[in-house]
C-alpha positions as CSV (number, residue, x, y, z in Angstrom):
1,M,3.5,-7.1,9.7
2,V,1.3,-8.1,6.7
3,T,2.6,-8.7,3.2
4,V,0.4,-7.5,0.4
5,Q,1.2,-9.4,-2.8
6,G,0.4,-7.6,-6.1
7,V,-1.7,-9.4,-8.7
8,N,-1.4,-7.4,-11.9
9,P,2.2,-7.0,-13.2
10,A,0.9,-4.5,-15.8
11,K,0.3,-2.0,-12.9
12,P,3.3,-0.2,-11.3
13,G,4.9,-2.1,-8.5
14,G,6.3,1.0,-6.7
15,V,3.0,2.8,-6.0
16,V,0.2,2.3,-3.5
17,L,-3.2,3.9,-4.4
18,V,-5.2,5.3,-1.4
19,I,-8.8,6.5,-1.6
20,G,-9.8,8.4,1.5
21,K,-13.5,8.2,2.4
22,E,-12.7,10.1,5.6
23,P,-9.6,12.1,6.7
24,A,-6.7,9.7,7.3
25,V,-3.1,9.6,8.4
26,L,-0.7,7.0,7.1
27,I,2.9,6.4,8.2
28,K,5.6,5.3,5.8
29,K,9.1,4.2,6.8
30,K,12.0,2.0,5.9
31,R,11.4,-1.5,7.4
32,Q,14.6,-1.4,9.5
33,D,14.2,2.3,10.6
34,P,13.5,2.5,14.4
35,A,12.0,6.0,14.0
36,E,8.2,6.4,13.6
37,G,8.4,7.4,9.9
38,T,7.0,10.0,7.6
39,R,3.4,11.2,8.1
40,I,1.1,11.2,5.0
41,D,-2.2,13.1,5.3
42,V,-5.0,11.9,3.1
43,A,-8.0,14.3,2.8
44,Q,-11.6,13.1,2.7
45,G,-12.6,12.3,-0.8
46,A,-8.9,12.4,-2.0
47,T,-7.2,9.8,-4.1
48,E,-3.4,9.7,-3.4
49,S,-0.7,7.7,-5.2
50,I,2.1,7.0,-2.6
51,A,5.5,6.0,-4.0
52,M,6.9,3.0,-2.2
53,A,10.6,2.0,-2.5
54,R,11.8,-1.5,-1.9
55,G,12.1,-2.1,1.8
56,E,9.5,0.5,2.8
57,I,6.4,-0.3,4.9
58,L,3.2,1.6,5.4
59,R,0.5,1.6,8.1
60,V,-2.8,3.5,8.8
61,A,-2.3,5.5,11.9
62,Q,-5.6,7.4,11.9
63,G,-8.9,7.0,10.0
64,R,-10.2,3.6,8.9
65,D,-12.7,4.4,6.2
66,L,-10.3,4.2,3.2
67,T,-9.5,1.9,0.4
68,I,-5.9,0.9,-0.5
69,F,-4.9,-0.8,-3.7
70,Y,-1.5,-2.3,-4.7
71,Q,-0.9,-3.5,-8.2
72,G,-4.6,-4.4,-8.6
73,R,-5.1,-6.0,-5.2
74,K,-7.4,-4.4,-2.7
75,V,-6.1,-4.4,0.9
76,T,-8.8,-5.9,3.2
77,P,-10.7,-3.6,5.5
78,K,-9.6,-5.8,8.5
79,T,-5.9,-5.1,7.6
80,I,-6.6,-1.3,7.3
81,E,-8.5,-1.2,10.6
82,S,-5.9,-3.1,12.5
83,G,-3.2,-0.4,11.9
84,V,-0.6,-3.1,11.2
85,W,2.5,-2.4,9.2
86,M,2.1,-3.5,5.5
87,S,4.9,-4.5,3.1
88,F,4.2,-4.6,-0.6
89,V,5.5,-7.2,-2.9
90,P,5.1,-6.7,-6.7
91,Q,3.9,-9.5,-9.0
92,S,6.5,-9.9,-11.7
93,P,5.5,-10.5,-15.3
94,S,5.4,-14.2,-15.9
95,P,7.0,-15.7,-19.0
96,A,4.8,-16.5,-21.9
97,N,5.1,-20.2,-21.3
98,G,5.5,-20.8,-25.0
99,K,2.0,-19.4,-25.8
100,D,1.7,-17.1,-28.8
């Protein structure tokens, strides 16, 4: 399992953006669920927003030529190509540290 840490707290923490450059199949499930999970088809050329609840994980089951963003961070092609499960951790807004 790979953890993808968000980098921009201004972007939503419960959504993964997927851009399909070829047809792809992703699988989403609860981390503790022993079942395979829910199949998500991404068409070639499509941009999909996938809602992710706390405790859900995602992996690419088919197709490797796609781009995945989470809260401003691009998931590396190596991670996508490996088909490993990914968990997504949002970056929380930081305090102003006394700056005006």
